[in-house]
Every structure is written in C-alpha cells, then in structure tokens.
C-alpha positions in Angstrom: -53.4 77.6 42.0 -54.7 74.3 43.2 -52.0 71.8 44.2 -52.3 68.6 42.2 -53.4 65.7 44.5 -51.0 62.8 44.7 -52.0 59.9 42.5 -54.1 62.0 40.2 -53.3 62.9 36.6 -54.3 66.0 34.6 -56.7 65.8 31.6 -53.8 66.5 29.2 -51.8 63.6 30.7 -54.7 61.3 30.5 -55.2 62.1 26.8 -51.5 61.4 26.1 -51.7 58.0 27.9 -54.8 57.1 25.8 -53.0 58.1 22.6 -49.9 56.0 23.7 -52.1 52.9 24.4 -53.8 53.2 21.0 -50.3 53.3 19.4 -49.5 50.0 21.2 -52.7 48.4 20.1 -52.0 49.4 16.5 -48.5 47.9 16.7 -49.7 44.5 18.0 -52.4 44.4 15.3 -49.8 45.1 12.7 -47.5 42.4 14.2 -50.3 39.8 14.0 -50.9 40.6 10.3 -47.2 40.4 9.6 -47.2 36.6 10.3 -49.5 35.9 7.5 -48.4 38.3 4.8 -47.8 36.8 1.3 -44.2 36.6 0.0 -45.0 39.1 -2.8 -45.3 41.9 -0.3 -41.7 41.7 1.0 -39.8 40.3 -2.1 -38.3 43.4 -3.7 -35.7 44.4 -6.3 -32.4 46.2 -5.4 -32.0 49.6 -6.9 -28.3 48.7 -7.6 -27.2 45.0 -7.9 -23.8 46.0 -6.4 -25.4 46.8 -3.0 -26.3 44.3 -0.3 -28.3 46.8 1.8 -30.3 49.9 0.8 -31.8 52.1 3.4 -34.6 54.1 1.7 -36.2 57.0 3.6 -36.2 55.0 6.9 -38.2 56.4 9.8 -37.9 54.7 13.2 -39.7 56.4 16.1 -40.1 55.8 19.8 -43.6 56.6 21.2 -43.2 57.7 24.8 -45.3 59.5 27.5 -43.4 62.8 26.7 -43.9 62.6 23.0 -42.7 60.9 19.8 -38.9 60.6 19.6 -37.8 60.7 15.9 -34.6 58.7 16.4 -34.2 57.9 12.7 -35.9 60.5 10.5 -35.7 59.7 6.8 -32.3 58.0 6.5 -31.2 56.8 3.1 -27.8 55.3 2.2 -26.4 52.1 0.6 -23.9 49.4 1.8 -22.1 48.0 -1.3 -21.0 44.4 -1.3 -17.4 43.6 -0.1 -17.0 47.1 1.4 -16.9 48.8 4.8 -19.3 51.7 5.5 -18.5 53.8 8.5 -21.4 55.6 10.3 -20.3 58.6 12.4 -21.9 61.3 14.5 -22.3 62.3 18.1 -24.3 60.3 20.7 -28.0 60.2 20.0 -27.8 60.9 16.3 -29.4 57.6 15.4 -26.5 55.4 14.4 -27.3 52.5 16.6 -31.1 52.7 16.1 -30.4 52.5 12.3 -28.5 49.3 12.8 -31.1 47.9 15.2 -33.8 48.6 12.6 -31.8 46.5 10.1 -32.0 43.6 12.5 -35.5 44.4 13.7 -34.3 44.7 17.3 -35.9 48.0 18.1 -37.7 47.6 21.4 -41.4 47.2 20.8 -44.1 48.4 21.2 -42.5 51.8 22.1 -40.0 51.6 19.2 -41.4 51.0 15.7 -40.3 51.2 12.0 -42.9 53.7 11.0 -42.2 54.0 7.2 -39.5 53.5 4.6 -37.7 50.4 3.3 -34.6 48.4 4.2 -33.8 46.3 1.1 -31.4 43.4 1.7 -29.8 41.0 -0.8 -29.2 37.5 0.6 -26.4 35.1 -0.2 -28.6 33.2 -2.6 -29.4 36.4 -4.5 -33.0 36.8 -3.3 -34.0 40.3 -2.1 -36.3 41.2 0.8 -37.6 44.3 2.5 -36.5 43.7 6.0 -39.1 46.1 7.4 -41.9 43.8 6.1 -40.6 40.2 6.4 -42.4 37.8 8.8 -40.7 37.3 12.2 -39.9 33.6 11.5 -37.9 34.6 8.4 -36.2 37.4 10.4 -35.0 34.9 12.9 -33.3 32.9 10.1 -31.7 36.1 8.7 -30.5 37.5 12.0 -27.3 35.8 13.1 -26.8 33.8 9.9 -27.0 36.4 7.1 -26.5 39.5 9.2 -24.5 39.5 12.5 -23.9 42.2 15.0 -20.9 42.8 17.3 -22.5 44.8 20.2 -20.9 47.8 21.9 -20.3 46.2 25.3 -19.5 42.5 25.4 -19.9 42.1 29.1 -23.6 43.1 28.8 -24.1 41.1 25.6 -22.7 37.8 26.9 -24.8 35.9 29.5 -22.9 35.7 32.8 -24.5 32.4 33.9 -23.5 30.4 30.8 -20.0 29.4 29.6 -18.5 30.8 26.5 -18.7 27.4 24.8 -22.5 27.1 25.6 -23.2 30.5 24.0 -21.1 29.8 20.9 -22.5 26.4 20.4 -26.0 27.9 20.5 -25.3 29.9 17.3 -24.3 26.8 15.4 -27.1 24.6 16.6 -29.7 27.3 15.8 -28.4 28.3 12.3 -26.3 25.5 10.8 -28.4 22.7 9.3 -27.6 19.3 10.7 -25.3 20.6 13.4 -24.8 18.3 16.5 -23.4 19.1 19.9 -20.0 17.7 18.8 -19.8 19.5 15.5 -21.0 22.7 17.2 -18.2 22.3 19.8 -15.6 21.8 17.1 -16.9 24.9 15.2 -16.8 27.0 18.4 -13.2 26.1 19.2 -12.2 26.7 15.6 -13.7 30.2 15.7 -12.0 31.0 19.0 -8.7 30.1 17.4 -9.5 32.1 14.3 -10.0 35.3 16.3 -6.6 34.9 17.9 -7.4 33.3 21.3 -4.4 31.0 22.2 -6.0 28.8 24.8 -9.2 28.2 22.8 -10.3 25.0 24.8 -9.7 26.8 28.1 -11.7 29.8 27.1 -14.5 27.5 25.7 -15.0 26.3 29.3 -14.7 29.7 30.9 -17.4 32.2 32.0 -17.5 35.8 30.6 -16.3 37.4 33.9 -13.1 35.2 33.8 -11.9 36.9 30.6 -10.4 40.3 29.9 -12.2 43.0 27.9 -10.2 42.3 24.8 -10.9 38.5 25.0 -14.6 39.1 25.5 -14.6 41.3 22.4 -12.9 38.5 20.4 -15.5 36.0 21.7 -18.2 38.4 20.4 -16.5 38.6 17.0 -16.2 34.8 16.9 -20.0 34.5 17.7 -20.9 37.0 15.0 -18.8 35.3 12.4 -19.7 31.7 13.2 -22.1 31.4 10.2 -19.9 33.5 7.9 -22.5 36.3 7.5 -23.0 38.4 4.5 -23.0 41.6 6.6 -21.3 42.3 9.9 -22.6 45.2 12.0 -19.9 46.5 14.4 -21.3 48.9 16.9 -18.4 50.6 18.7 -16.3 47.4 18.6 -13.3 49.0 20.3 -15.0 51.0 23.1 -13.4 50.7 26.5 -10.3 48.9 25.1 -6.8 50.2 25.3 -5.1 51.4 22.2 -3.0 48.3 21.6 -6.0 46.0 21.8 -8.1 48.4 19.7 -5.5 48.0 16.9 -5.6 44.2 17.2 -9.4 44.1 17.0 -9.5 46.4 13.9 -6.8 44.3 12.2 -8.8 41.1 13.1 -12.0 42.6 11.6 -10.2 43.6 8.5 -8.7 40.2 8.0 -11.9 38.3 8.7 -13.9 40.6 6.3 -11.5 39.6 3.5 -11.5 35.9 4.5 -15.3 35.6 4.5 -15.8 38.1 1.7 -18.3 40.0 3.9 -19.3 43.7 4.2 -19.0 45.7 7.4 -21.3 48.4 8.8 -19.0 50.1 11.3 -20.5 52.5 13.9 -18.1 54.6 15.9 -17.3 58.0 17.3 -13.6 57.6 16.5 -12.7 59.4 13.2 -9.3 57.7 13.2 -10.9 54.3 13.1 -13.2 55.4 10.2 -10.2 56.8 8.3 -8.3 53.5 8.7 -11.2 51.0 8.1 -13.9 52.6 6.0 -14.4 52.7 2.2 -17.5 54.9 2.5 -18.6 57.3 5.3 -22.1 58.4 6.3 -22.3 61.4 8.7 -25.5 61.5 10.8 -27.0 64.3 12.8 -30.2 64.4 14.8 -31.6 61.3 13.1 -30.7 62.4 9.5 -27.9 61.7 7.1 -26.3 65.1 6.5 -23.3 64.1 4.3 -22.1 60.9 2.7 -19.2 60.0 0.4 -16.1 57.8 0.0 -13.5 58.1 2.8 -11.3 60.4 0.7 -14.1 62.9 -0.1 -15.2 63.1 3.5 -11.7 63.6 5.1 -10.1 65.6 2.3 -13.1 67.7 1.2 -15.7 67.8 4.1 -18.6 70.0 2.9 -21.2 70.2 5.6 -20.4 72.6 8.5 -21.1 69.8 11.0 -18.7 67.4 9.3 -16.0 70.2 9.3 -16.7 70.8 13.0 -16.3 67.1 13.8 -12.9 66.9 12.0 -11.8 70.1 13.7 -12.8 68.6 17.1 -10.2 65.9 16.8 -6.9 66.7 18.5 -3.8 66.8 16.2 -0.5 65.4 17.3 2.4 68.0 17.5 0.0 70.9 17.1 -0.1 73.3 20.1 -3.4 75.0 20.8 -4.7 77.1 23.7 -8.1 75.5 23.6 -9.6 72.4 21.8 -12.2 73.2 19.2 -15.8 72.5 20.2 -19.0 72.9 18.2 -21.1 75.5 20.0 -24.7 74.9 21.2 -26.5 71.6 21.6 -28.5 69.1 19.5 -32.2 69.9 19.3 -34.6 67.6 21.1 -35.7 64.6 19.1 -39.2 65.1 20.4 -39.6 68.6 19.1 -37.5 69.0 15.9 -37.7 72.2 13.9 -38.9 72.5 10.3 -35.6 74.1 9.2 -32.1 72.7 9.1 -31.5 70.9 12.5 -27.9 72.3 12.6 -28.9 75.9 11.9 -28.7 77.2 15.6 -25.1 75.7 15.9 -23.8 76.6 12.5 -21.2 79.4 12.1 -22.0 79.6 8.3 -25.7 80.1 8.6 -27.5 82.1 5.9 -31.1 83.4 5.5 -32.0 80.3 3.5 -31.2 78.1 6.5 -34.4 79.3 8.2 -36.6 77.9 5.4 -37.5 74.3 4.6 -35.0 71.5 5.4 -32.3 71.3 2.8 -32.4 68.5 0.1 -29.3 66.6 -0.9 -26.9 68.1 -3.4 -24.6 65.7 -5.3 -21.1 67.2 -5.4 -19.8 64.1 -7.2 -21.2 60.7 -8.2 -20.4 59.4 -4.7 -20.5 62.6 -2.6 -23.7 64.2 -1.4 -24.5 66.8 1.2 -27.7 68.3 2.7 -26.9 72.0 3.1 -28.2 75.3 1.7 -24.7 76.5 1.0 -24.7 74.3 -2.1 -28.0 75.3 -3.6 -26.1 77.0 -6.5 -24.3 73.7 -7.2 -27.7 71.9 -7.2 -29.0 74.3 -9.9 -25.9 73.8 -12.0 -26.2 70.0 -11.8 
C-alpha cells in the first residue's frame, strides 16, 4: 500500500471539501437574499395564542469536513407565556443549539437552520418566524425581546471592559432615547435589583475582580435590563456552590414574576428542574423524546431514557452498592440510525424498535412520548 505523501489529499477528501465549500456558498447566497425579503414571508400566526415561542420541526445542522452533524433533528415544543420550560438531557443532546437557534447565534457558515420554523410572539402581539426574519430585525429582538444568560459568565463578559461599560451598552443599544447618564442609572438600578450590595463599586469593577456568584448576577442584570419577554438560562448555576445556586434560582424566580416573563431553563440538574419548571422537555441525540408538565415527567416518566435519567440521580438516605448508569453511549450525530436512537441502550427494547423512528404518542393533553412501547395507546387514542 502506497504511503500518502505529506500535503496531499485523497480523491474522496477533495470531493468532501468541494461539497463543504458549495454549502458555504449556498449559505451566503441565502444570507444576502434574507436582507431583502418582504415582511409577508416572516409574519406568521401562532398555533396557540397562549404561547410566546413555538418550535416546529426545527432542524439545525453543522456541516463539517467529517460529515453533517445533526445537532437538532426535528425538534417541536412550545413555551407558554408566563411559564418556565425546563430542557433536560445529557451533554450533546441539542439543548444549547436549540436555544442558540432561537437567537440565531449558531456559528455560520458551518452551522445553519436547515428547515422548520421558530414562531415568536412579541410584546406588541406581532408574530414572526425567527428563522426567516432579516438580520437587522433580529438585532432588535435579541437582547430586548429575548435575552440569554450564558453558561459561563467569565467567558461571556469582556475582560478588558468594566462591568458598567458592558451594562450601559445594553441600554444604549436597545432603549430609545437613552443617554450615558440614564444608562448608568439603569445599570446601577439593575445591579441593586439582582442583589449586589455595593452596586456603584461593582459598576466600576472588571469581571476578574468579582466572584463567580457576582459575575452570574451581573449576567442576569444584563439579560433583564430591557425587561425581556423571554429569558433563556443556559446552565445558570454551573460551577457555583450550593448556597449560591439556591440564591440565583430564587433570584430568577422572583425576577420572572416581577417582569412577567417566561424562562427557557437549560440544565443537567433534575433537582433544579423539579424546583423551577412548569413544563419539562427531555431531549436525546437532537430529538425531543418526551415532554409534559413537571408532575407528569417526575411522577410518571414514560420513556426508558427519562426513567434512566431519574434513576441516575442519587437519593439521600438510600444506601446502594453502585450508582445506576445508563449502559452504552449516544450514537454519533454524523451517522444516526433510521430506528429509535435509544434502541441500543434500552433495557425494554422490542422487535418494533428496529423499525422506523417512533412517532409521538399523547398520554394526556400535555404529556407526549416517542416510544414504540405505547403504540397500543396510540391506536386507542
């Protein structure tokens, strides 16, 4: 077998690179057209007027040299107004990419919203498909209508600017008629609102001069500066000690009530979901596999993966020789099977699981599950 010369690529590799470059060109052409699309193409009607966000068969892919990564593969769920929706699932299941798709922050050109719709109802009642709105409009929505509390505040805050400078920027960008003085007053008011005692001192500080809990509070203040309609909290208590976690969760709950907002809460911690969420969406390998209200998911989990997640959580005062762990591993997002993605890890697998991917079965008006174990229930319904 001939040894491949250094600096040379194979025919198959060259074809893959050509295909990848064509995908980039198509993306930029699509981006140019998006700037001039008429309003009629992105103005939509909500399926349910009680919702502020409706994900409808959303597909967000990443085109890489090794293949197409199907990070979000047909996700559908709703976020009702004035509620907290918790998104759970192991790392890589598509939770964060779903939220980034909502804010159109998926890194382009590799990452693209390929198909599906994200319907959003604004404060004034107008409804838009986020996946189709022009970039100029998205810049007005992001930060003002929809805000995000990122997972790690130290990487989200700019280390070379003061906290005050970064908070003022939000007001100056999104609040009409804001001046440097009014922005400063607003920033200090928000710092006090999130429970920071020395607000004026923190306003003049740099991110590295603050503790992890204080940086997280600054991120919350920044996200809530314009009293958004929806708050996306992506692992808001990661790397914080238990006491600070409780304080941050209480703060989020209180501010949600104060501003009458909704929260999309992304976390691995089932305890946080049980305490905070009204509705729960369970994701696995880029798909929603179960969804329902918090009581249905915790009291009557139906999908074997959801049951496994709940069993994996340690229980206080219960002695066990070994902690439960779901066997196997998640399939590659580049080469997903045609059958149920959880089949090879499931301890309740049947012959039907090797067929086509299961459709949703409604166990109640609010509880749905994608599993062949409930095909009989589907026929009854």
